[in-house]
N, C-alpha and C positions, 0 to 999 in steps of 0.2 A: 504494500500500500504506500502510496506517495505521501509526502508531507502536505498538509493543508497550506494553501497559498498564504504567504506572510502579509500582514497588514502594512501598507506603505506608511512611512513616517510622515505625519501631516506637517504642513508649514503654516504658521500663524503669526500674526503680529504680537508684539510684546504684551499689549493690552489684552488680547485674546487669551494668551497663555496665563496671565495673572487671573483672569476671570475663570478659566477652566480649573486652575489649581484651587482657587477659593471655593468653587462649587463642590469639587471632590472633597475638600477638607470639611466643609460644613455638613455635607451629607454623612461623612464618616463619623462625625461627632454624635450623630443621632443613632448610630448602629449599636451602641452599648449602653449609653447613659440611661435609656428608658427601662432597662431591665435590671441593672445593678442596684437601683434604688428600692427594690421591693424588699429585700432581706432585712434591712434595718427597720422597716416599718411593720413587720409581721405581727408583733404584739398589738399595735394600735389597730391594724386591720381586723385582727381577730376579735378585738373588743367591740367593734361596731358591726361587723359583718357576720359574726358567729363562726364557730369552728375553732379548733386549736391551732396554734402557730405551726405545729408539725404538719397538719393537713394543709394549711395555707402555704406551707413551704413548697408545695407543688407549683404554686404560682411562679416561683423562680425557675422551675424546670420546664414549664409549658413553652416558653420561647425556644428552648433548646430542642425540644421534641418537634415544635413547629418548624424549626429550621431543617431538621432532619427530614420532615415530611414534604415541605414545600420547596426546598432548594433544588431538587431535580426538575421541578416544573418551571423554574425561573428562566432557564435557557430557552425552553419551548415558547414561553410567553414572550420573551424578547425577540425570538425569531419571527413571531407573528406581527408584533407592533413596533419593533425596534427597541434598542437598548435604552435610548433617551426617554421614550414614552413609557417604557416599563418602569424605569426608576421614578419618573414623575407620578405615575399611578401609585407606586409603592409609598412615596412620600405623602401623597394625599390620604391613603389608607392609614398611614402611621399617625397623621394629624387627627383623623377621626377616632382612631383606636385610643389615642391618648386621652381624648375627652370621654369616650364611652366607658373606659374602665374605672373612672372616678365618679361617675354619675351616682347620686344617692338613689335609694329605692331598693330594687331587687339585688341580691348578691350575685345574680347571674351577670350583671353588668361587668364586674371586675374580671370574671372568668372569661366571658365571651370577648370582652375588649382585649384581654391579654392574648387570646388566640389570634385575633385579627392583627394585633401588634406584632406577634411572632411571625405571622405569614408575611407581613409587609417588610419586616426586617430581613427575612430570608431572601427576598428579591434583591434588596440592597447589598446584602453580604455577597451574593453570587455575582452581581453585575458591576459592582464598583471595580473589582480587579480587572474585569473584561474591558471596562471603560478606560482604565489606566493603560492597558495593553494597546488599545486602539488609538489613544490620543497622545501618548507620551514617548513612544518609540524608545530611543536609547536612554531616556530618563526614567525608564521603568523601575530599576532598582532603588533609585532615590525616592521616587514617588511611593513605592510600596513601603519603604522605610517610614516615610512621613505618615502614610495611611495607617500602618499597623501601630505606630506610636500614638496616633490620635485615638485608635480603638482602645488602647490600654489607658490612656489619659482620661478618656470619656468614662470608662468603667469606674475609675477611681473617683472622678467628680460626681457621678451619679450616686455612688454609695456614700459620698461625703456630705452632700448638700441636703438630702431629704430630711434627716432628723432635725438639723437646726431650723429648717423652714417649717417643718411640722410643729415644732415646739415654740416657734416665735409667737409672742403675744403682743399684739398692738396695744397701745395705751387704752386702758379701760375696757379691753375686750377679752376674748378667749383665744387660746392657741389656734393657729391656723388649721392644724389637723393634717392627717395623712393624705387626704385627697388633694390638698393644695401642694403638699410636698412632692407627691408622685406626679401630679400634673406639671410641676415645674421642670421635671426632667425631660419633657417632650416639647418645651416651648420653642426649641430651635427647628422643629420639623417643618412648620409652614414657611419661615424664612428660607430654609434650605430648598423647599419646593420652588419658591419664587426665583431664587438665584440659579437653581438648576435649569429651569425653563429658559431663563435669559441666556445662560451660558450655552445651552444646547442650540438655541437659534443663532447666536453669534458664531458658534463653531460651524454650523451647517452652511452659513453664508460665506465664511472665509475659506472653506475647504476647496471648493472649485474642483480642479482636476484631481486632487487627492481623493475626493469622494468617489469620483468615477473610477479611479484606479483601484480603490478598495473594493468597489462593487464588482469590477471585473475579476479581481483576485478571488473574491468569494465564489464567483460563478465557476472558476476553474478548480475550486477545492474538490478533493477526491471524495469527501463525505458531505452530502447535502445537509444544509442547516437544520432542516426539520428532523433529521435522523441523528444529529450529533448527540443529543441528550441520551439516546439509547446506546449508540455505538461506543460512546466513551467508556461504558461499563465493561466492555470487552478488551480494553487496552491495558497492557501490563504497566506501562509507565504511569497512566492515570491512577491505577490501583495503588501503586507505590506511593505516589503523592498523597492520595487519600488516606492511606494508612499513616503516613508521616504526620499529616495534619490532624487526623483523629486522635492519635496518641498524644500529640502536643495539647490538644483541647482537653483530653481526659486528665492530664496532669494539672493543667491550669485550673480547671473548674473544681477538681477534687481539693486542691489546696485552697482555692478561694472560698470553698465551703467549710473546710475543716481545720485550717491552720489556727484560727482563733481558738477553737475548742482544744486543740493540742496544747496551745500556749497556756490557756487558762487552767488546764488540768494540772499544771505545775505550780499553781498559786498566783499566776499573773492576774492583775486586775483587768476588768473589761476595757477600761480606758487605755491602759498600757498595751493590751493585746490589739486593740483597734489601731493604735499608733504603729505597732509592729507590722500589721498586715498592710498598712500604707507603705511601709518600706518595700515590701514585696511588689506592690502595684507600681510605685514610682520607679523602682529599679527596672521593672518590665518595660515601662514607657521609654526609659533611657536606652535599654537594650534594643528595642524595636527601631528607635531613631538612628542609632549609630551603626546598625547592621550593614547598610550599603557601603560604609567606609572601612569595615573590617573584612567583609566577605569578598575578598579579592586576593590576587597573588597566590602565595603559597597556601593560604587558608581556604582558597576557593572550593576545593574538592572535599577537604576533611571537615570543614565547618559544619555541614548538616548533621553528620553522625556525632561530632564532638559535643555539640550542645546537649542533646538528651543524655549522653553518657555522664556529663557533669551534673545534670539535673538529677539523675539517679543517685549519684554520690551525695548530693545535698539532701535528698530525701532520707537516706540512711542517717545523715547527721541530724536532721530534725528530731528523730526519735532517739538516737543513740548518743548525741552530744549536745544536750540542752544548754551547756555553758557557752556555746558559740551560735545559739539559735538565731540571733539577729543578724550577725554577719552572713550566716548561711541564707537567710531570707534575701539579703541583698544580692548574693551571688546567684541563687536559684531564680529570683525574679528577673535578673538581667538575662540569664540564659533562656528562661521561658519566653520573655518578650522578644528576644532575638530569634528564638525558634519560630515564633509566630510570623515574624517578618520573613524568615527564610521560607516557611511553608507557603505563605501567600505569594511570594515572589516566584517560587517554583511553578506555581499554577500558571503564571503568565509567561515566564521564561521558556517553559517547555511546551507551550502552545503556539502553533504557527500563526494564528490570527485571533482577533477578538471573539469570534464565534466559537472557536475551539476552546479559548480561555473560559468563556461563559459555561460551556458544557463541563469542562474539567473542574471549574469552581463549584458548579452545582453538585457534581458527584462527590467531590472532596468534602464539601461542607455538609452534605447530607449524611455521609458516613461519619464524619468527624463529630457532628453534634449529637448523633445517635449515641456514639461512644461516650461523649462528654456528659450526656444526660444520665447514662447508666452508671458511670464510674463513681460519682460521689455517693449515690445510693448504695452501691455495693460496698464502698468503703465504710459507710455508716453501719451497714448490716454486719460486716465482719467485726467491727468494733464491739457491737452488741454481743456477738457470739463469743469473742475472745476476751473481752473485758480489758484489753490493752491496745496500744497503738501498733504493735509489731505485726499482728496478723493482717490488719487492713493495709499496712504498708506494701503488702504483696501487690495490691492494685496498681500503685504508682510505679513500683519497680518493674512490673510486667509492661506497663505503658512505656516507660523510658527505654527498656531493653528492646522492645519491638520497634520503637521509633529510631533507635540507634541502628538496628538492622536495616530498616527502610532507608535511612540516611546513607548507609554504606552502599546500598544498591543504587541510590541516586548519584553516587560519584561517577557512574557511567552516564555521560551527558546525552541521554536519548530524549527524543521528542515524542509527545503524544501523537499517535497516528503516523509515526515515522521511524527512521533509523537513527543511528548516531549522528549527532549534529553539533555544530559549533554554537554554543549558547552564549548570549551576551552576558558579560560579567556585570 
């Protein structure tokens, strides 16, 4: 099978480039902030909506399972309406979902609104890497570093702002409550939609011949667009990327869920444990951002397997070396954030064009977030069974070892739907 035709590198004015970058960044901020704010508010939500915090904890998992279910459909949706329109519809749905889930009245609102929110985020998760592949050419590694750093940063912001907003009490009034706190995490969705629509129109007008060349290249692709979403599941390289991303997600979401509990089980206060987990998230943001500057030269091939190997060593240290817990958080967070940047960049680097990137992204994120949704639950169950942190540690060690193996396989620079290929650094 021949490689899919590559996407020509577009030529734009400086103002257009700035607009495109701003649009991608603003959309990226919305892809995590709206879900990480749920956890800190579970007790308040339980008090007004009924149900225990444990049951309502499923609210934090619904977006992950929605991503697993809807990610494979995003590429087909984009093939029918176009990437730009698909993202626009997703942002509109996100705006509506953010309102729906905080409406008073029936408890159904928060559950149904969260499902719609997860579906809309799935489209953005899949198509933003494809957009970067299409629009940024040789700038892909840098843009993927910025993109993944924004995902990590937005996750930290979402988790950090909801409680202060919820407990804020205006003069002579009552606390604003969880509905306002949760609603605040989605306030950027509508501005992102407006900026995305403007940027899309400006890009379309400025492309000219580049757009025609891209269309011709897509027409010559060996795999029809409508079939990519299915055919990608038969490709060995796509599977390897999907496994790499899935194991990275499993490690991240397991620690994001359980590191505070591990820390507090040793007598750490809730406030101190919250500060410690912020070290993990902020280090991840730094790791994501600097990856394009590290992942080159002698480290180019060894970097993908090296990251999860170190993550596994840090996981052992979390349980076995509590005296260096915080330094290990910084190292593990950096490696995990960098690993996310590598995983997302591999999706676009190993894809011949934006359509293949969308299909590979859909598959990778579907499998990845299915694993990510299951791993924290399995970790908690094993802790209940064993009564200590060593037994559930198997979940993280298995994820990091499998990701390391996938990284070793990815050292052979092969393309999705193609043979060995020189991949842009």
